[in-house]
N, C-alpha and C positions, 0 to 999 in steps of 0.2 A: 574466422572463428564465430562471428555472429550469424553468418549464413548456415553453419552447421548446427547451431543452437536452434535457429528457427526450424530448420529442416527436422530435427529431432522432435520438437514440440508438435509440428504438423503431422509427423508419422505417428506420434502417440495418439493425437486427437483422432486421427483416421482409424486407428486400431481399436479405439474405444467406440467410435461410431459404428465400426463393422461388428464389434462385439454386441452392441445394443440392438442392431438390426438382427443378428443370429438369435439373440434371446427372444425377440418379439416373434420371429419366425417359428422357433421351437415352441413357444406357447400356443401359437395358432394351431400347430400340428397336435400338440398335447390336448387342446381343447377338443378336438375331434377324436383322438385316439383313447384319452383315458377314460371316458364312459364306456367305451367298447371293451377296454381291458377289465373294468370293474364288472361288466356283464359277463365276460368270460369267467372271471374268477368266481362270480355268484353261481353260474351255471355248472362249473367244476365242483364246488361245494355241494350243490345239489346232487349232482350225479354220483359223487363219492359217498354221500350220506344214504342216498337211495340204494346203493350196493349192499348197505348193511343196516336194514330196517330194524334189526333187534338191538341195534346200538345207537342209531340216531333218528331223530325226528327233524325234518327241515320245515321250518316255518317262513312264510313269505310275509314280508313286510312291505312297505313302500318300495318302489324300484331301487331306492338307494340303501336298503337295509335287508338283513336276513338274520334269522336266530336258528341255531342249531341246538337242540336239547339231547344231552346225553341220556341214556337209558342204562340202568345197572345199579350197582351198590352204592357208588358215590357220584350220582349224576351231576355234570356241570353243564352250564349253558354258555355257548359261544355267541356273542353278539358281534355283528360286523356290519359296517357301513361306509358308504362312499361320500367324500366331501368334493364336490365338483370344482369349488373355487381354488381349493388348495391342491387339488388332483391327489388326494392322500385317502387311504383305506384305514379306518379305525377299527381296533379289535379289543373286545373285552371277553375275558374268560377267567372266572375264579378271581384271584389277586392280579392277574395280568391286565394290564392297560397299554396297548401298544399301537403304533402307526407305522403304516408303509406307504412309500410315495411311489408315484407312478411317474417315470421318466422316460427320456429318449436315450437309446443306446447309440452307438456309433454309426448304426446303419439306419438311424431315424425310426426305429421299432420301439413301440412302448413297452417298457418292462417294470416289474414290481421290485422295489428295493426295500429292505429293513432299514432300521434306523443306523446300522453300521455300514451301509452302502452295498450289503450283499445283494446280488441281483438273482433273482429266482428264474430259472432258465424256462419254466412254464407255469401257468397258473394251476395246472393240475398238482404239481409238486408242492406249491405253496397251500393248496386246498387240503392235501394230505397232512402236511405239518399242522395246520390249524385244527383239523379235525383230531388229531393225536392230542392236543391239548384238553379236548373234552374227556378223553379217556384217562389222562393222568391225574 
């Protein structure tokens, strides 16, 4: 009986150790991929806003931020930025103050998720969603 208890404790310790090693490995991967994902999102925002110059103005800020100004009757401003330490993207538009996290999916590919855990299949789709906020 004592032997089984010790074996169970050792198995649990080994499982925790493997989990910690996996977490560190994932964080190293994210350290490399998260800034690239941010740049892809920012590029997608610029490309989408450039498609509709009569509705949006894209303003470049430091590499970790962007501002998109709406044009028209009720113009809104979308401010967006990247926090490298937490691997998150913050968004402000009107009354909205939101955060998106950059995580690894099952294939170790960086993806953007909202606060509810919804994964955006592409940064282009997220860019379109965010630009829609400026028009609403």
